[in-house]
PDB file with one MODEL, atoms N, CA, C and O in Angstrom:
MODEL        1
ATOM      1  N   MET A   1      -4.890 -12.950  16.416  1.00  0.00           N
ATOM      2  CA  MET A   1      -3.829 -12.017  16.722  1.00  0.00           C
ATOM      3  C   MET A   1      -2.493 -12.742  16.576  1.00  0.00           C
ATOM      4  O   MET A   1      -2.400 -13.937  16.859  1.00  0.00           O
ATOM      5  N   PHE A   2      -1.490 -12.043  16.149  1.00  0.00           N
ATOM      6  CA  PHE A   2      -0.161 -12.647  15.995  1.00  0.00           C
ATOM      7  C   PHE A   2       0.555 -12.691  17.342  1.00  0.00           C
ATOM      8  O   PHE A   2       0.202 -11.979  18.282  1.00  0.00           O
ATOM      9  N   THR A   3       1.569 -13.544  17.403  1.00  0.00           N
ATOM     10  CA  THR A   3       2.322 -13.691  18.655  1.00  0.00           C
ATOM     11  C   THR A   3       3.682 -13.004  18.594  1.00  0.00           C
ATOM     12  O   THR A   3       4.273 -12.720  19.636  1.00  0.00           O
ATOM     13  N   ALA A   4       4.190 -12.733  17.388  1.00  0.00           N
ATOM     14  CA  ALA A   4       5.496 -12.078  17.248  1.00  0.00           C
ATOM     15  C   ALA A   4       5.599 -11.415  15.883  1.00  0.00           C
ATOM     16  O   ALA A   4       5.005 -11.866  14.904  1.00  0.00           O
ATOM     17  N   VAL A   5       6.371 -10.333  15.843  1.00  0.00           N
ATOM     18  CA  VAL A   5       6.685  -9.663  14.588  1.00  0.00           C
ATOM     19  C   VAL A   5       8.111 -10.079  14.218  1.00  0.00           C
ATOM     20  O   VAL A   5       9.034  -9.929  15.019  1.00  0.00           O
ATOM     21  N   GLU A   6       8.283 -10.603  13.001  1.00  0.00           N
ATOM     22  CA  GLU A   6       9.579 -11.082  12.539  1.00  0.00           C
ATOM     23  C   GLU A   6       9.951 -10.359  11.252  1.00  0.00           C
ATOM     24  O   GLU A   6       9.093  -9.727  10.636  1.00  0.00           O
ATOM     25  N   PRO A   7      11.203 -10.437  10.834  1.00  0.00           N
ATOM     26  CA  PRO A   7      11.628  -9.725   9.622  1.00  0.00           C
ATOM     27  C   PRO A   7      10.825 -10.073   8.365  1.00  0.00           C
ATOM     28  O   PRO A   7      10.667  -9.237   7.476  1.00  0.00           O
ATOM     29  N   ASP A   8      10.317 -11.308   8.295  1.00  0.00           N
ATOM     30  CA  ASP A   8       9.604 -11.736   7.090  1.00  0.00           C
ATOM     31  C   ASP A   8       8.091 -11.751   7.238  1.00  0.00           C
ATOM     32  O   ASP A   8       7.395 -12.164   6.311  1.00  0.00           O
ATOM     33  N   GLY A   9       7.566 -11.319   8.366  1.00  0.00           N
ATOM     34  CA  GLY A   9       6.123 -11.322   8.559  1.00  0.00           C
ATOM     35  C   GLY A   9       5.765 -11.392  10.025  1.00  0.00           C
ATOM     36  O   GLY A   9       6.547 -10.982  10.883  1.00  0.00           O
ATOM     37  N   VAL A  10       4.584 -11.912  10.318  1.00  0.00           N
ATOM     38  CA  VAL A  10       4.150 -12.069  11.704  1.00  0.00           C
ATOM     39  C   VAL A  10       3.900 -13.547  11.978  1.00  0.00           C
ATOM     40  O   VAL A  10       3.425 -14.285  11.115  1.00  0.00           O
ATOM     41  N   ARG A  11       4.230 -13.963  13.200  1.00  0.00           N
ATOM     42  CA  ARG A  11       4.045 -15.344  13.631  1.00  0.00           C
ATOM     43  C   ARG A  11       2.668 -15.474  14.259  1.00  0.00           C
ATOM     44  O   ARG A  11       2.319 -14.716  15.164  1.00  0.00           O
ATOM     45  N   LEU A  12       1.884 -16.435  13.782  1.00  0.00           N
ATOM     46  CA  LEU A  12       0.535 -16.672  14.284  1.00  0.00           C
ATOM     47  C   LEU A  12       0.581 -17.664  15.446  1.00  0.00           C
ATOM     48  O   LEU A  12       1.575 -18.373  15.601  1.00  0.00           O
ATOM     49  N   PRO A  13      -0.473 -17.731  16.267  1.00  0.00           N
ATOM     50  CA  PRO A  13      -0.481 -18.632  17.418  1.00  0.00           C
ATOM     51  C   PRO A  13      -0.212 -20.104  17.060  1.00  0.00           C
ATOM     52  O   PRO A  13       0.342 -20.844  17.872  1.00  0.00           O
ATOM     53  N   ASP A  14      -0.600 -20.528  15.856  1.00  0.00           N
ATOM     54  CA  ASP A  14      -0.358 -21.926  15.467  1.00  0.00           C
ATOM     55  C   ASP A  14       1.075 -22.162  14.977  1.00  0.00           C
ATOM     56  O   ASP A  14       1.413 -23.273  14.569  1.00  0.00           O
ATOM     57  N   GLY A  15       1.921 -21.120  15.013  1.00  0.00           N
ATOM     58  CA  GLY A  15       3.316 -21.254  14.598  1.00  0.00           C
ATOM     59  C   GLY A  15       3.574 -20.897  13.142  1.00  0.00           C
ATOM     60  O   GLY A  15       4.730 -20.791  12.730  1.00  0.00           O
ATOM     61  N   SER A  16       2.515 -20.708  12.353  1.00  0.00           N
ATOM     62  CA  SER A  16       2.712 -20.366  10.939  1.00  0.00           C
ATOM     63  C   SER A  16       3.126 -18.902  10.794  1.00  0.00           C
ATOM     64  O   SER A  16       2.883 -18.078  11.676  1.00  0.00           O
ATOM     65  N   LEU A  17       3.751 -18.605   9.671  1.00  0.00           N
ATOM     66  CA  LEU A  17       4.214 -17.244   9.395  1.00  0.00           C
ATOM     67  C   LEU A  17       3.328 -16.622   8.330  1.00  0.00           C
ATOM     68  O   LEU A  17       3.142 -17.192   7.255  1.00  0.00           O
ATOM     69  N   LEU A  18       2.788 -15.467   8.627  1.00  0.00           N
ATOM     70  CA  LEU A  18       1.949 -14.739   7.675  1.00  0.00           C
ATOM     71  C   LEU A  18       2.787 -13.619   7.086  1.00  0.00           C
ATOM     72  O   LEU A  18       3.336 -12.794   7.816  1.00  0.00           O
ATOM     73  N   ARG A  19       2.885 -13.589   5.762  1.00  0.00           N
ATOM     74  CA  ARG A  19       3.707 -12.589   5.074  1.00  0.00           C
ATOM     75  C   ARG A  19       2.840 -11.688   4.202  1.00  0.00           C
ATOM     76  O   ARG A  19       1.785 -12.088   3.709  1.00  0.00           O
ATOM     77  N   ALA A  20       3.317 -10.467   4.029  1.00  0.00           N
ATOM     78  CA  ALA A  20       2.698  -9.575   3.048  1.00  0.00           C
ATOM     79  C   ALA A  20       3.289  -9.973   1.701  1.00  0.00           C
ATOM     80  O   ALA A  20       4.500  -9.869   1.509  1.00  0.00           O
ATOM     81  N   GLU A  21       2.478 -10.417   0.788  1.00  0.00           N
ATOM     82  CA  GLU A  21       2.957 -10.879  -0.512  1.00  0.00           C
ATOM     83  C   GLU A  21       3.007  -9.725  -1.503  1.00  0.00           C
ATOM     84  O   GLU A  21       1.974  -9.204  -1.924  1.00  0.00           O
ATOM     85  N   LEU A  22       4.205  -9.342  -1.862  1.00  0.00           N
ATOM     86  CA  LEU A  22       4.395  -8.263  -2.826  1.00  0.00           C
ATOM     87  C   LEU A  22       5.275  -8.712  -3.994  1.00  0.00           C
ATOM     88  O   LEU A  22       5.802  -7.883  -4.736  1.00  0.00           O
ATOM     89  N   GLU A  23       5.431 -10.028  -4.149  1.00  0.00           N
ATOM     90  CA  GLU A  23       6.302 -10.555  -5.207  1.00  0.00           C
ATOM     91  C   GLU A  23       5.874 -10.090  -6.598  1.00  0.00           C
ATOM     92  O   GLU A  23       6.719  -9.912  -7.476  1.00  0.00           O
ATOM     93  N   HIS A  24       4.598  -9.894  -6.803  1.00  0.00           N
ATOM     94  CA  HIS A  24       4.125  -9.451  -8.118  1.00  0.00           C
ATOM     95  C   HIS A  24       4.636  -8.048  -8.468  1.00  0.00           C
ATOM     96  O   HIS A  24       4.539  -7.621  -9.619  1.00  0.00           O
ATOM     97  N   LEU A  25       5.179  -7.336  -7.479  1.00  0.00           N
ATOM     98  CA  LEU A  25       5.703  -5.989  -7.716  1.00  0.00           C
ATOM     99  C   LEU A  25       7.229  -5.957  -7.803  1.00  0.00           C
ATOM    100  O   LEU A  25       7.812  -4.880  -7.920  1.00  0.00           O
ATOM    101  N   VAL A  26       7.886  -7.119  -7.748  1.00  0.00           N
ATOM    102  CA  VAL A  26       9.344  -7.165  -7.669  1.00  0.00           C
ATOM    103  C   VAL A  26      10.016  -6.425  -8.828  1.00  0.00           C
ATOM    104  O   VAL A  26      11.067  -5.815  -8.630  1.00  0.00           O
ATOM    105  N   ARG A  27       9.445  -6.463 -10.014  1.00  0.00           N
ATOM    106  CA  ARG A  27      10.065  -5.797 -11.174  1.00  0.00           C
ATOM    107  C   ARG A  27      10.029  -4.276 -11.086  1.00  0.00           C
ATOM    108  O   ARG A  27      10.670  -3.595 -11.886  1.00  0.00           O
ATOM    109  N   LEU A  28       9.296  -3.743 -10.134  1.00  0.00           N
ATOM    110  CA  LEU A  28       9.264  -2.290  -9.948  1.00  0.00           C
ATOM    111  C   LEU A  28      10.426  -1.796  -9.091  1.00  0.00           C
ATOM    112  O   LEU A  28      10.661  -0.592  -8.995  1.00  0.00           O
ATOM    113  N   HIS A  29      11.150  -2.723  -8.470  1.00  0.00           N
ATOM    114  CA  HIS A  29      12.329  -2.385  -7.649  1.00  0.00           C
ATOM    115  C   HIS A  29      11.977  -1.352  -6.579  1.00  0.00           C
ATOM    116  O   HIS A  29      12.595  -0.291  -6.498  1.00  0.00           O
ATOM    117  N   LEU A  30      10.987  -1.674  -5.770  1.00  0.00           N
ATOM    118  CA  LEU A  30      10.509  -0.762  -4.738  1.00  0.00           C
ATOM    119  C   LEU A  30      11.291  -0.885  -3.434  1.00  0.00           C
ATOM    120  O   LEU A  30      11.278   0.033  -2.614  1.00  0.00           O
ATOM    121  N   ARG A  31      11.966  -2.006  -3.237  1.00  0.00           N
ATOM    122  CA  ARG A  31      12.660  -2.261  -1.967  1.00  0.00           C
ATOM    123  C   ARG A  31      13.968  -1.499  -1.868  1.00  0.00           C
ATOM    124  O   ARG A  31      14.703  -1.364  -2.847  1.00  0.00           O
ATOM    125  N   GLY A  32      14.248  -1.004  -0.668  1.00  0.00           N
ATOM    126  CA  GLY A  32      15.494  -0.309  -0.400  1.00  0.00           C
ATOM    127  C   GLY A  32      16.599  -1.298  -0.045  1.00  0.00           C
ATOM    128  O   GLY A  32      16.380  -2.508  -0.090  1.00  0.00           O
ATOM    129  N   PRO A  33      17.775  -0.801   0.303  1.00  0.00           N
ATOM    130  CA  PRO A  33      18.919  -1.653   0.626  1.00  0.00           C
ATOM    131  C   PRO A  33      18.660  -2.643   1.768  1.00  0.00           C
ATOM    132  O   PRO A  33      19.211  -3.743   1.760  1.00  0.00           O
ATOM    133  N   GLY A  34      17.843  -2.275   2.733  1.00  0.00           N
ATOM    134  CA  GLY A  34      17.540  -3.167   3.850  1.00  0.00           C
ATOM    135  C   GLY A  34      16.418  -4.145   3.572  1.00  0.00           C
ATOM    136  O   GLY A  34      16.097  -4.977   4.421  1.00  0.00           O
ATOM    137  N   GLY A  35      15.816  -4.057   2.395  1.00  0.00           N
ATOM    138  CA  GLY A  35      14.735  -4.967   2.029  1.00  0.00           C
ATOM    139  C   GLY A  35      13.343  -4.410   2.216  1.00  0.00           C
ATOM    140  O   GLY A  35      12.377  -4.994   1.724  1.00  0.00           O
ATOM    141  N   GLY A  36      13.213  -3.286   2.920  1.00  0.00           N
ATOM    142  CA  GLY A  36      11.900  -2.698   3.150  1.00  0.00           C
ATOM    143  C   GLY A  36      11.493  -1.746   2.038  1.00  0.00           C
ATOM    144  O   GLY A  36      12.286  -1.417   1.157  1.00  0.00           O
ATOM    145  N   ILE A  37      10.265  -1.320   2.095  1.00  0.00           N
ATOM    146  CA  ILE A  37       9.731  -0.360   1.132  1.00  0.00           C
ATOM    147  C   ILE A  37       9.411   0.917   1.897  1.00  0.00           C
ATOM    148  O   ILE A  37       8.539   0.921   2.766  1.00  0.00           O
ATOM    149  N   ALA A  38      10.114   2.002   1.578  1.00  0.00           N
ATOM    150  CA  ALA A  38       9.875   3.291   2.243  1.00  0.00           C
ATOM    151  C   ALA A  38       8.535   3.842   1.774  1.00  0.00           C
ATOM    152  O   ALA A  38       8.248   3.892   0.578  1.00  0.00           O
ATOM    153  N   MET A  39       7.718   4.254   2.745  1.00  0.00           N
ATOM    154  CA  MET A  39       6.375   4.719   2.441  1.00  0.00           C
ATOM    155  C   MET A  39       6.167   6.145   2.916  1.00  0.00           C
ATOM    156  O   MET A  39       6.795   6.597   3.874  1.00  0.00           O
ATOM    157  N   GLU A  40       5.276   6.843   2.231  1.00  0.00           N
ATOM    158  CA  GLU A  40       4.746   8.145   2.626  1.00  0.00           C
ATOM    159  C   GLU A  40       3.233   7.963   2.691  1.00  0.00           C
ATOM    160  O   GLU A  40       2.532   8.118   1.691  1.00  0.00           O
ATOM    161  N   LYS A  41       2.751   7.636   3.868  1.00  0.00           N
ATOM    162  CA  LYS A  41       1.352   7.226   4.065  1.00  0.00           C
ATOM    163  C   LYS A  41       1.110   5.974   3.238  1.00  0.00           C
ATOM    164  O   LYS A  41       1.690   4.935   3.552  1.00  0.00           O
ATOM    165  N   THR A  42       0.279   6.015   2.191  1.00  0.00           N
ATOM    166  CA  THR A  42       0.053   4.811   1.385  1.00  0.00           C
ATOM    167  C   THR A  42       0.895   4.795   0.118  1.00  0.00           C
ATOM    168  O   THR A  42       0.875   3.807  -0.616  1.00  0.00           O
ATOM    169  N   ARG A  43       1.627   5.857  -0.153  1.00  0.00           N
ATOM    170  CA  ARG A  43       2.399   5.973  -1.389  1.00  0.00           C
ATOM    171  C   ARG A  43       3.823   5.464  -1.172  1.00  0.00           C
ATOM    172  O   ARG A  43       4.444   5.732  -0.143  1.00  0.00           O
ATOM    173  N   VAL A  44       4.328   4.722  -2.162  1.00  0.00           N
ATOM    174  CA  VAL A  44       5.715   4.259  -2.107  1.00  0.00           C
ATOM    175  C   VAL A  44       6.613   5.466  -2.379  1.00  0.00           C
ATOM    176  O   VAL A  44       6.433   6.171  -3.372  1.00  0.00           O
ATOM    177  N   ALA A  45       7.578   5.698  -1.491  1.00  0.00           N
ATOM    178  CA  ALA A  45       8.402   6.912  -1.561  1.00  0.00           C
ATOM    179  C   ALA A  45       9.187   7.023  -2.869  1.00  0.00           C
ATOM    180  O   ALA A  45       9.290   8.116  -3.426  1.00  0.00           O
ATOM    181  N   ILE A  46       9.738   5.927  -3.366  1.00  0.00           N
ATOM    182  CA  ILE A  46      10.572   6.020  -4.577  1.00  0.00           C
ATOM    183  C   ILE A  46       9.774   5.858  -5.866  1.00  0.00           C
ATOM    184  O   ILE A  46      10.315   6.068  -6.952  1.00  0.00           O
ATOM    185  N   GLU A  47       8.520   5.494  -5.769  1.00  0.00           N
ATOM    186  CA  GLU A  47       7.670   5.364  -6.959  1.00  0.00           C
ATOM    187  C   GLU A  47       6.292   5.879  -6.581  1.00  0.00           C
ATOM    188  O   GLU A  47       5.416   5.115  -6.177  1.00  0.00           O
ATOM    189  N   ARG A  48       6.118   7.166  -6.716  1.00  0.00           N
ATOM    190  CA  ARG A  48       4.937   7.848  -6.206  1.00  0.00           C
ATOM    191  C   ARG A  48       3.636   7.439  -6.882  1.00  0.00           C
ATOM    192  O   ARG A  48       2.558   7.792  -6.403  1.00  0.00           O
ATOM    193  N   ARG A  49       3.716   6.704  -7.984  1.00  0.00           N
ATOM    194  CA  ARG A  49       2.494   6.239  -8.643  1.00  0.00           C
ATOM    195  C   ARG A  49       1.945   4.971  -8.005  1.00  0.00           C
ATOM    196  O   ARG A  49       0.827   4.560  -8.317  1.00  0.00           O
ATOM    197  N   VAL A  50       2.716   4.340  -7.111  1.00  0.00           N
ATOM    198  CA  VAL A  50       2.309   3.078  -6.493  1.00  0.00           C
ATOM    199  C   VAL A  50       1.821   3.334  -5.068  1.00  0.00           C
ATOM    200  O   VAL A  50       2.488   4.012  -4.285  1.00  0.00           O
ATOM    201  N   ARG A  51       0.674   2.796  -4.748  1.00  0.00           N
ATOM    202  CA  ARG A  51       0.108   2.906  -3.405  1.00  0.00           C
ATOM    203  C   ARG A  51      -0.098   1.499  -2.858  1.00  0.00           C
ATOM    204  O   ARG A  51      -0.585   0.611  -3.557  1.00  0.00           O
ATOM    205  N   LEU A  52       0.277   1.313  -1.604  1.00  0.00           N
ATOM    206  CA  LEU A  52       0.111   0.029  -0.928  1.00  0.00           C
ATOM    207  C   LEU A  52      -0.850   0.218   0.238  1.00  0.00           C
ATOM    208  O   LEU A  52      -0.441   0.573   1.343  1.00  0.00           O
ATOM    209  N   VAL A  53      -2.105  -0.019  -0.016  1.00  0.00           N
ATOM    210  CA  VAL A  53      -3.132   0.139   1.008  1.00  0.00           C
ATOM    211  C   VAL A  53      -3.263  -1.194   1.739  1.00  0.00           C
ATOM    212  O   VAL A  53      -3.383  -2.246   1.111  1.00  0.00           O
ATOM    213  N   GLY A  54      -3.239  -1.141   3.059  1.00  0.00           N
ATOM    214  CA  GLY A  54      -3.352  -2.359   3.846  1.00  0.00           C
ATOM    215  C   GLY A  54      -2.011  -2.930   4.261  1.00  0.00           C
ATOM    216  O   GLY A  54      -1.952  -4.039   4.791  1.00  0.00           O
ATOM    217  N   HIS A  55      -0.938  -2.198   4.033  1.00  0.00           N
ATOM    218  CA  HIS A  55       0.398  -2.620   4.442  1.00  0.00           C
ATOM    219  C   HIS A  55       0.965  -1.599   5.406  1.00  0.00           C
ATOM    220  O   HIS A  55       0.562  -0.436   5.405  1.00  0.00           O
ATOM    221  N   GLY A  56       1.902  -2.039   6.227  1.00  0.00           N
ATOM    222  CA  GLY A  56       2.554  -1.124   7.156  1.00  0.00           C
ATOM    223  C   GLY A  56       1.576  -0.525   8.142  1.00  0.00           C
ATOM    224  O   GLY A  56       0.744  -1.242   8.698  1.00  0.00           O
ATOM    225  N   PRO A  57       1.662   0.794   8.374  1.00  0.00           N
ATOM    226  CA  PRO A  57       0.804   1.426   9.372  1.00  0.00           C
ATOM    227  C   PRO A  57      -0.687   1.311   9.048  1.00  0.00           C
ATOM    228  O   PRO A  57      -1.528   1.450   9.936  1.00  0.00           O
ATOM    229  N   ALA A  58      -1.009   1.060   7.798  1.00  0.00           N
ATOM    230  CA  ALA A  58      -2.421   0.968   7.396  1.00  0.00           C
ATOM    231  C   ALA A  58      -2.878  -0.486   7.314  1.00  0.00           C
ATOM    232  O   ALA A  58      -3.776  -0.803   6.534  1.00  0.00           O
ATOM    233  N   SER A  59      -2.272  -1.381   8.111  1.00  0.00           N
ATOM    234  CA  SER A  59      -2.585  -2.801   7.971  1.00  0.00           C
ATOM    235  C   SER A  59      -3.748  -3.282   8.839  1.00  0.00           C
ATOM    236  O   SER A  59      -4.226  -4.400   8.645  1.00  0.00           O
ATOM    237  N   SER A  60      -4.209  -2.485   9.774  1.00  0.00           N
ATOM    238  CA  SER A  60      -5.371  -2.897  10.566  1.00  0.00           C
ATOM    239  C   SER A  60      -6.637  -2.708   9.742  1.00  0.00           C
ATOM    240  O   SER A  60      -6.627  -2.031   8.715  1.00  0.00           O
ATOM    241  N   THR A  61      -7.704  -3.303  10.197  1.00  0.00           N
ATOM    242  CA  THR A  61      -8.978  -3.159   9.474  1.00  0.00           C
ATOM    243  C   THR A  61      -9.396  -1.699   9.374  1.00  0.00           C
ATOM    244  O   THR A  61      -9.769  -1.225   8.301  1.00  0.00           O
ATOM    245  N   ILE A  62      -9.333  -0.998  10.481  1.00  0.00           N
ATOM    246  CA  ILE A  62      -9.717   0.414  10.482  1.00  0.00           C
ATOM    247  C   ILE A  62      -8.707   1.233   9.685  1.00  0.00           C
ATOM    248  O   ILE A  62      -9.089   2.094   8.892  1.00  0.00           O
ATOM    249  N   GLY A  63      -7.420   0.967   9.895  1.00  0.00           N
ATOM    250  CA  GLY A  63      -6.373   1.702   9.185  1.00  0.00           C
ATOM    251  C   GLY A  63      -6.470   1.513   7.682  1.00  0.00           C
ATOM    252  O   GLY A  63      -6.325   2.469   6.921  1.00  0.00           O
ATOM    253  N   ALA A  64      -6.718   0.269   7.247  1.00  0.00           N
ATOM    254  CA  ALA A  64      -6.824  -0.009   5.816  1.00  0.00           C
ATOM    255  C   ALA A  64      -8.043   0.678   5.213  1.00  0.00           C
ATOM    256  O   ALA A  64      -7.982   1.164   4.084  1.00  0.00           O
ATOM    257  N   ASN A  65      -9.135   0.722   5.941  1.00  0.00           N
ATOM    258  CA  ASN A  65     -10.342   1.390   5.467  1.00  0.00           C
ATOM    259  C   ASN A  65     -10.088   2.879   5.277  1.00  0.00           C
ATOM    260  O   ASN A  65     -10.431   3.449   4.241  1.00  0.00           O
ATOM    261  N   ARG A  66      -9.485   3.505   6.282  1.00  0.00           N
ATOM    262  CA  ARG A  66      -9.194   4.941   6.192  1.00  0.00           C
ATOM    263  C   ARG A  66      -8.147   5.213   5.117  1.00  0.00           C
ATOM    264  O   ARG A  66      -8.282   6.153   4.334  1.00  0.00           O
ATOM    265  N   ALA A  67      -7.106   4.389   5.084  1.00  0.00           N
ATOM    266  CA  ALA A  67      -6.048   4.573   4.092  1.00  0.00           C
ATOM    267  C   ALA A  67      -6.585   4.360   2.684  1.00  0.00           C
ATOM    268  O   ALA A  67      -6.201   5.069   1.754  1.00  0.00           O
ATOM    269  N   GLY A  68      -7.466   3.390   2.529  1.00  0.00           N
ATOM    270  CA  GLY A  68      -8.060   3.141   1.211  1.00  0.00           C
ATOM    271  C   GLY A  68      -8.869   4.326   0.720  1.00  0.00           C
ATOM    272  O   GLY A  68      -8.798   4.703  -0.450  1.00  0.00           O
ATOM    273  N   ARG A  69      -9.635   4.904   1.623  1.00  0.00           N
ATOM    274  CA  ARG A  69     -10.434   6.085   1.274  1.00  0.00           C
ATOM    275  C   ARG A  69      -9.525   7.254   0.903  1.00  0.00           C
ATOM    276  O   ARG A  69      -9.763   7.945  -0.087  1.00  0.00           O
ATOM    277  N   ALA A  70      -8.483   7.471   1.706  1.00  0.00           N
ATOM    278  CA  ALA A  70      -7.545   8.573   1.436  1.00  0.00           C
ATOM    279  C   ALA A  70      -6.799   8.351   0.124  1.00  0.00           C
ATOM    280  O   ALA A  70      -6.599   9.290  -0.646  1.00  0.00           O
ATOM    281  N   ALA A  71      -6.391   7.116  -0.130  1.00  0.00           N
ATOM    282  CA  ALA A  71      -5.674   6.809  -1.373  1.00  0.00           C
ATOM    283  C   ALA A  71      -6.581   7.028  -2.582  1.00  0.00           C
ATOM    284  O   ALA A  71      -6.163   7.628  -3.573  1.00  0.00           O
ATOM    285  N   ALA A  72      -7.810   6.550  -2.505  1.00  0.00           N
ATOM    286  CA  ALA A  72      -8.739   6.716  -3.626  1.00  0.00           C
ATOM    287  C   ALA A  72      -9.025   8.195  -3.885  1.00  0.00           C
ATOM    288  O   ALA A  72      -9.087   8.623  -5.037  1.00  0.00           O
ATOM    289  N   THR A  73      -9.198   8.964  -2.832  1.00  0.00           N
ATOM    290  CA  THR A  73      -9.433  10.404  -2.984  1.00  0.00           C
ATOM    291  C   THR A  73      -8.241  11.080  -3.646  1.00  0.00           C
ATOM    292  O   THR A  73      -8.416  11.908  -4.540  1.00  0.00           O
ATOM    293  N   ALA A  74      -7.020  10.730  -3.213  1.00  0.00           N
ATOM    294  CA  ALA A  74      -5.816  11.323  -3.808  1.00  0.00           C
ATOM    295  C   ALA A  74      -5.660  10.920  -5.267  1.00  0.00           C
ATOM    296  O   ALA A  74      -5.283  11.743  -6.102  1.00  0.00           O
ATOM    297  N   ILE A  75      -5.946   9.664  -5.577  1.00  0.00           N
ATOM    298  CA  ILE A  75      -5.815   9.182  -6.956  1.00  0.00           C
ATOM    299  C   ILE A  75      -6.805   9.907  -7.864  1.00  0.00           C
ATOM    300  O   ILE A  75      -6.464  10.270  -8.990  1.00  0.00           O
ATOM    301  N   LEU A  76      -8.013  10.115  -7.387  1.00  0.00           N
ATOM    302  CA  LEU A  76      -9.016  10.790  -8.209  1.00  0.00           C
ATOM    303  C   LEU A  76      -8.691  12.255  -8.458  1.00  0.00           C
ATOM    304  O   LEU A  76      -9.267  12.873  -9.354  1.00  0.00           O
ATOM    305  N   LYS A  77      -7.775  12.818  -7.677  1.00  0.00           N
ATOM    306  CA  LYS A  77      -7.345  14.203  -7.890  1.00  0.00           C
ATOM    307  C   LYS A  77      -6.200  14.310  -8.888  1.00  0.00           C
ATOM    308  O   LYS A  77      -5.820  15.417  -9.271  1.00  0.00           O
ATOM    309  N   LEU A  78      -5.645  13.184  -9.314  1.00  0.00           N
ATOM    310  CA  LEU A  78      -4.539  13.220 -10.276  1.00  0.00           C
ATOM    311  C   LEU A  78      -5.019  13.752 -11.621  1.00  0.00           C
ATOM    312  O   LEU A  78      -6.189  13.590 -11.967  1.00  0.00           O
ATOM    313  N   PRO A  79      -4.129  14.387 -12.386  1.00  0.00           N
ATOM    314  CA  PRO A  79      -4.516  14.944 -13.686  1.00  0.00           C
ATOM    315  C   PRO A  79      -5.148  13.925 -14.624  1.00  0.00           C
ATOM    316  O   PRO A  79      -6.020  14.280 -15.417  1.00  0.00           O
ATOM    317  N   ALA A  80      -4.732  12.681 -14.550  1.00  0.00           N
ATOM    318  CA  ALA A  80      -5.285  11.657 -15.441  1.00  0.00           C
ATOM    319  C   ALA A  80      -6.780  11.440 -15.212  1.00  0.00           C
ATOM    320  O   ALA A  80      -7.479  10.949 -16.099  1.00  0.00           O
ATOM    321  N   PHE A  81      -7.271  11.803 -14.028  1.00  0.00           N
ATOM    322  CA  PHE A  81      -8.681  11.608 -13.704  1.00  0.00           C
ATOM    323  C   PHE A  81      -9.492  12.893 -13.774  1.00  0.00           C
ATOM    324  O   PHE A  81     -10.688  12.881 -13.484  1.00  0.00           O
ATOM    325  N   ALA A  82      -8.870  13.989 -14.148  1.00  0.00           N
ATOM    326  CA  ALA A  82      -9.584  15.264 -14.248  1.00  0.00           C
ATOM    327  C   ALA A  82     -10.573  15.199 -15.405  1.00  0.00           C
ATOM    328  O   ALA A  82     -10.242  14.689 -16.475  1.00  0.00           O
ATOM    329  N   PRO A  83     -11.770  15.706 -15.203  1.00  0.00           N
ATOM    330  CA  PRO A  83     -12.753  15.701 -16.291  1.00  0.00           C
ATOM    331  C   PRO A  83     -12.292  16.570 -17.456  1.00  0.00           C
ATOM    332  O   PRO A  83     -11.680  17.621 -17.264  1.00  0.00           O
ATOM    333  N   THR A  84     -12.591  16.120 -18.643  1.00  0.00           N
ATOM    334  CA  THR A  84     -12.286  16.897 -19.836  1.00  0.00           C
ATOM    335  C   THR A  84     -13.583  17.275 -20.516  1.00  0.00           C
ATOM    336  O   THR A  84     -14.649  16.797 -20.127  1.00  0.00           O
ATOM    337  N   ALA A  85     -13.509  18.112 -21.509  1.00  0.00           N
ATOM    338  CA  ALA A  85     -14.725  18.543 -22.229  1.00  0.00           C
ATOM    339  C   ALA A  85     -15.453  17.342 -22.813  1.00  0.00           C
ATOM    340  O   ALA A  85     -16.682  17.352 -22.887  1.00  0.00           O
ATOM    341  N   SER A  86     -14.726  16.304 -23.233  1.00  0.00           N
ATOM    342  CA  SER A  86     -15.372  15.157 -23.844  1.00  0.00           C
ATOM    343  C   SER A  86     -16.026  14.243 -22.809  1.00  0.00           C
ATOM    344  O   SER A  86     -16.872  13.427 -23.175  1.00  0.00           O
ATOM    345  N   THR A  87     -15.657  14.355 -21.512  1.00  0.00           N
ATOM    346  CA  THR A  87     -16.233  13.474 -20.508  1.00  0.00           C
ATOM    347  C   THR A  87     -17.294  14.158 -19.651  1.00  0.00           C
ATOM    348  O   THR A  87     -17.969  13.491 -18.867  1.00  0.00           O
ATOM    349  N   THR A  88     -17.454  15.454 -19.781  1.00  0.00           N
ATOM    350  CA  THR A  88     -18.461  16.150 -18.997  1.00  0.00           C
ATOM    351  C   THR A  88     -19.752  16.241 -19.794  1.00  0.00           C
ATOM    352  O   THR A  88     -19.742  16.264 -21.025  1.00  0.00           O
ATOM    353  N   THR A  89     -20.846  16.291 -19.081  1.00  0.00           N
ATOM    354  CA  THR A  89     -22.139  16.435 -19.755  1.00  0.00           C
ATOM    355  C   THR A  89     -22.665  17.829 -19.523  1.00  0.00           C
ATOM    356  O   THR A  89     -22.377  18.458 -18.504  1.00  0.00           O
ATOM    357  N   THR A  90     -23.423  18.298 -20.459  1.00  0.00           N
ATOM    358  CA  THR A  90     -23.995  19.638 -20.332  1.00  0.00           C
ATOM    359  C   THR A  90     -25.485  19.580 -20.275  1.00  0.00           C
ATOM    360  O   THR A  90     -26.139  20.618 -20.169  1.00  0.00           O
TER     361      THR A  90
ENDMDL
END
């Protein structure tokens, strides 16, 4: 369990800082003026194609599991995943 919540992450009992690493997404410019990423459940508010499962409110084990299931279900409903005549079997 962490001992403190700080602007850059959470402080662990041994004094180390645990951060959510999102540097690989920096070119998407997801961060707002204050440095945070506005979310709508698991979806990034300004880039609705990006989902961050396991971050923010969905960062607990149970929360991430539920959020992951909800995100996968929503993604599979997108038009890109809709079955077409060439992908259905008869």
